[in-house]
N, CA, C and O of each residue as an XYZ file, in Angstrom:
300
protein
N      -4.364     -9.555      8.912
C      -4.480     -8.216      9.434
C      -5.556     -7.483      8.662
O      -5.791     -7.770      7.489
N      -6.195     -6.555      9.303
C      -7.166     -5.697      8.643
C      -6.457     -4.390      8.290
O      -5.715     -3.827      9.094
N      -6.703     -3.932      7.081
C      -6.103     -2.676      6.632
C      -7.131     -1.573      6.842
O      -8.250     -1.646      6.333
N      -6.741     -0.555      7.594
C      -7.663      0.529      7.939
C      -7.981      1.398      6.718
O      -7.267      1.376      5.716
N      -9.056      2.151      6.828
C      -9.449      3.057      5.746
C      -8.389      4.130      5.511
O      -8.157      4.544      4.375
N      -7.753      4.573      6.582
C      -6.709      5.587      6.448
C      -5.525      5.051      5.642
O      -4.987      5.750      4.783
N      -5.123      3.808      5.920
C      -4.033      3.194      5.165
C      -4.446      2.970      3.716
O      -3.636      3.143      2.806
N      -5.695      2.588      3.498
C      -6.189      2.416      2.125
C      -6.122      3.742      1.369
O      -5.773      3.763      0.188
N      -6.449      4.833      2.030
C      -6.369      6.143      1.378
C      -4.927      6.489      1.013
O      -4.674      7.047     -0.055
N      -3.991      6.165      1.887
C      -2.582      6.398      1.588
C      -2.167      5.554      0.378
O      -1.484      6.046     -0.520
N      -2.579      4.292      0.358
C      -2.244      3.419     -0.768
C      -2.845      3.946     -2.072
O      -2.199      3.883     -3.118
N      -4.063      4.460     -2.021
C      -4.682      5.041     -3.218
C      -3.894      6.246     -3.710
O      -3.708      6.416     -4.915
N      -3.433      7.079     -2.793
C      -2.611      8.220     -3.188
C      -1.278      7.758     -3.761
O      -0.799      8.326     -4.742
N      -0.682      6.747     -3.171
C       0.579      6.222     -3.683
C       0.407      5.642     -5.083
O       1.324      5.721     -5.900
N      -0.756      5.060     -5.370
C      -1.003      4.482     -6.691
C      -0.998      5.538     -7.786
O      -0.741      5.223     -8.948
N      -1.281      6.796     -7.427
C      -1.219      7.864     -8.431
C       0.229      8.262     -8.722
O       0.503      8.888     -9.746
N       1.143      7.908     -7.841
C       2.564      8.221     -8.035
C       3.274      7.095     -8.774
O       4.026      7.334     -9.719
N       3.026      5.860     -8.331
C       3.651      4.691     -8.952
C       2.727      3.495     -8.782
O       2.077      3.349     -7.747
N       2.669      2.646     -9.790
C       1.790      1.484     -9.733
C       2.420      0.328     -8.957
O       1.724     -0.621     -8.596
N       3.715      0.393     -8.697
C       4.418     -0.643     -7.939
C       4.676     -0.143     -6.524
O       4.830      1.056     -6.291
N       4.718     -1.077     -5.589
C       4.988     -0.698     -4.207
C       5.699     -1.841     -3.505
O       5.331     -3.007     -3.646
N       6.715     -1.485     -2.753
C       7.404     -2.455     -1.905
C       7.140     -2.062     -0.463
O       7.480     -0.960     -0.032
N       6.530     -2.977      0.275
C       6.181     -2.729      1.672
C       7.207     -3.445      2.548
O       7.454     -4.640      2.386
N       7.794     -2.702      3.467
C       8.737     -3.269      4.421
C       8.018     -3.493      5.748
O       7.023     -2.826      6.029
N       8.511     -4.427      6.570
C       7.888     -4.627      7.880
C       7.869     -3.319      8.674
O       8.843     -2.566      8.683
N       6.758     -3.070      9.329
C       6.611     -1.853     10.123
C       5.418     -1.039      9.671
O       4.516     -1.556      9.011
N       5.413      0.237     10.028
C       4.248      1.073      9.730
C       4.583      2.275      8.850
O       3.807      3.229      8.786
N       5.725      2.237      8.175
C       6.065      3.313      7.252
C       5.981      2.815      5.819
O       6.474      1.735      5.496
N       5.351      3.613      4.963
C       5.247      3.309      3.547
C       5.916      4.425      2.763
O       5.860      5.588      3.162
N       6.544      4.079      1.659
C       7.183      5.081      0.814
C       7.089      4.638     -0.633
O       7.050      3.443     -0.928
N       7.051      5.611     -1.534
C       7.031      5.322     -2.966
C       7.750      6.430     -3.709
O       7.929      7.532     -3.191
N       8.159      6.123     -4.926
C       8.816      7.102     -5.784
C       8.316      6.880     -7.207
O       8.082      5.746     -7.624
N       8.156      7.961     -7.938
C       7.650      7.861     -9.303
C       8.696      7.221    -10.210
O       9.886      7.261     -9.898
N       8.273      6.631    -11.325
C       9.233      6.009    -12.248
C      10.300      6.995    -12.753
O      11.430      6.592    -13.030
N       9.948      8.268    -12.870
C      10.905      9.280    -13.315
C      11.773      9.780    -12.162
O      12.685     10.581    -12.368
N      11.489      9.309    -10.955
C      12.170      9.696     -9.726
C      12.059     11.191     -9.449
O      12.969     11.802     -8.889
N      10.930     11.770     -9.850
C      10.700     13.195     -9.615
C       9.756     13.454     -8.445
O       9.686     14.574     -7.940
N       9.027     12.419     -8.011
C       8.097     12.550     -6.890
C       8.400     11.447     -5.881
O       8.509     10.274     -6.237
N       8.536     11.847     -4.611
C       8.756     10.900     -3.529
C       7.718     11.168     -2.454
O       7.466     12.319     -2.097
N       7.116     10.105     -1.941
C       6.138     10.257     -0.862
C       6.426      9.221      0.222
O       6.800      8.084     -0.067
N       6.247      9.634      1.462
C       6.452      8.755      2.610
C       5.350      9.029      3.613
O       4.968     10.179      3.831
N       4.837      7.962      4.226
C       3.758      8.121      5.201
C       3.918      7.111      6.322
O       4.351      5.978      6.108
N       3.563      7.544      7.513
C       3.478      6.643      8.658
C       2.005      6.335      8.851
O       1.189      7.241      9.017
N       1.668      5.053      8.828
C       0.273      4.632      8.905
C       0.004      3.936     10.234
O       0.929      3.553     10.950
N      -1.273      3.782     10.547
C      -1.671      3.164     11.812
C      -1.433      1.654     11.813
O      -1.206      1.061     12.868
N      -1.485      1.034     10.639
C      -1.325     -0.417     10.537
C       0.148     -0.789     10.490
O       0.965     -0.064      9.922
N       0.480     -1.926     11.092
C       1.842     -2.440     11.069
C       1.874     -3.676     10.192
O       1.189     -4.662     10.464
N       2.676     -3.616      9.134
C       2.800     -4.741      8.217
C       3.823     -5.715      8.773
O       4.919     -5.305      9.154
N       3.480     -7.014      8.827
C       4.335     -7.993      9.503
C       5.552     -8.438      8.695
O       6.579     -8.788      9.277
N       5.455     -8.431      7.372
C       6.540     -8.938      6.524
C       6.719     -8.021      5.316
O       5.883     -7.161      5.039
N       7.818     -8.224      4.611
C       8.065     -7.489      3.378
C       7.180     -8.062      2.275
O       7.020     -9.278      2.163
N       6.608     -7.176      1.464
C       5.758     -7.602      0.359
C       5.962     -6.657     -0.817
O       6.112     -5.448     -0.635
N       5.968     -7.211     -2.013
C       6.084     -6.414     -3.230
C       4.771     -6.500     -3.990
O       4.217     -7.583     -4.179
N       4.281     -5.350     -4.421
C       3.028     -5.286     -5.166
C       3.352     -4.780     -6.557
O       3.884     -3.683     -6.722
N       3.028     -5.586     -7.557
C       3.328     -5.240     -8.942
C       2.318     -4.253     -9.511
O       2.691     -3.316    -10.217
N       1.025     -4.464     -9.201
C      -0.023     -3.608     -9.736
C      -0.909     -3.147     -8.575
O      -1.877     -3.816     -8.215
N      -0.567     -2.020     -8.011
C      -1.261     -1.508     -6.827
C      -2.716     -1.186     -7.119
O      -3.578     -1.428     -6.274
N      -3.011     -0.647     -8.292
C      -4.399     -0.325     -8.639
C      -5.283     -1.570     -8.662
O      -6.418     -1.528     -8.188
N      -4.780     -2.671     -9.205
C      -5.554     -3.917     -9.231
C      -5.796     -4.450     -7.831
O      -6.883     -4.945     -7.529
N      -4.787     -4.352     -6.974
C      -4.943     -4.806     -5.600
C      -5.976     -3.962     -4.859
O      -6.800     -4.498     -4.119
N      -5.934     -2.657     -5.053
C      -6.904     -1.775     -4.397
C      -8.324     -2.054     -4.893
O      -9.282     -1.994     -4.122
N      -8.447     -2.357     -6.172
C      -9.757     -2.701     -6.715
C     -10.273     -3.996     -6.083
O     -11.455     -4.105     -5.757
N      -9.393     -4.964     -5.915
C      -9.763     -6.217     -5.263
C     -10.195     -5.977     -3.825
O     -11.189     -6.545     -3.373
N      -9.452     -5.137     -3.100
C      -9.828     -4.802     -1.729
C     -11.198     -4.146     -1.676
O     -11.958     -4.397     -0.741
N     -11.531     -3.317     -2.650
C     -12.832     -2.642     -2.643
C     -13.977     -3.646     -2.815
O     -15.064     -3.442     -2.276
N     -13.737     -4.726     -3.559
C     -14.764     -5.760     -3.730
C     -14.882     -6.644     -2.493
O     -15.967     -7.130     -2.176
N     -13.774     -6.852     -1.799
C     -13.759     -7.739     -0.648
C     -14.451     -7.135      0.565
O     -14.992     -7.868      1.392
N     -14.444     -5.837      0.682
C     -15.028     -5.212      1.860
C     -14.078     -5.276      3.037
O     -12.867     -5.129      2.872
N     -14.614     -5.492      4.215
C     -13.821     -5.501      5.447
C     -13.343     -6.918      5.740
O     -13.933     -7.609      6.570
N     -12.286     -7.355      5.072
C     -11.771     -8.705      5.211
C     -10.354     -8.694      5.783
O      -9.670     -7.671      5.770
N      -9.944     -9.823      6.272
C      -8.587    -10.010      6.747
C      -7.663    -10.226      5.549
O      -8.019    -10.909      4.589
N      -6.471     -9.631      5.622
C      -5.466     -9.807      4.592
C      -4.287    -10.533      5.227
O      -3.810    -10.143      6.293
N      -3.823    -11.583      4.570
C      -2.698    -12.357      5.093
C      -1.526    -12.225      4.145
O      -1.648    -12.481      2.947
N      -0.385    -11.822      4.693
C       0.836    -11.708      3.915
C       1.670    -12.947      4.183
O       1.820    -13.377      5.327
N       2.206    -13.513      3.120
C       3.033    -14.706      3.310
C       4.094    -14.830      2.254
O       4.875    -15.781      2.272
């Protein structure tokens, strides 16, 4: 799947709240700060096919920036 620029912007904003992210199948993303004082939820244009856990969201976003417009496969 290709991740749109809008979804990438949401992920970048989520990375400022928490460095970890759990993605559930569908098009809704949510995160909570480690202190549980900030919660954010967004509906994005992209639909994620499977559940995925990201340990270091900033590193993943940096990798995406180097890759450019590439397909991402979740497995």
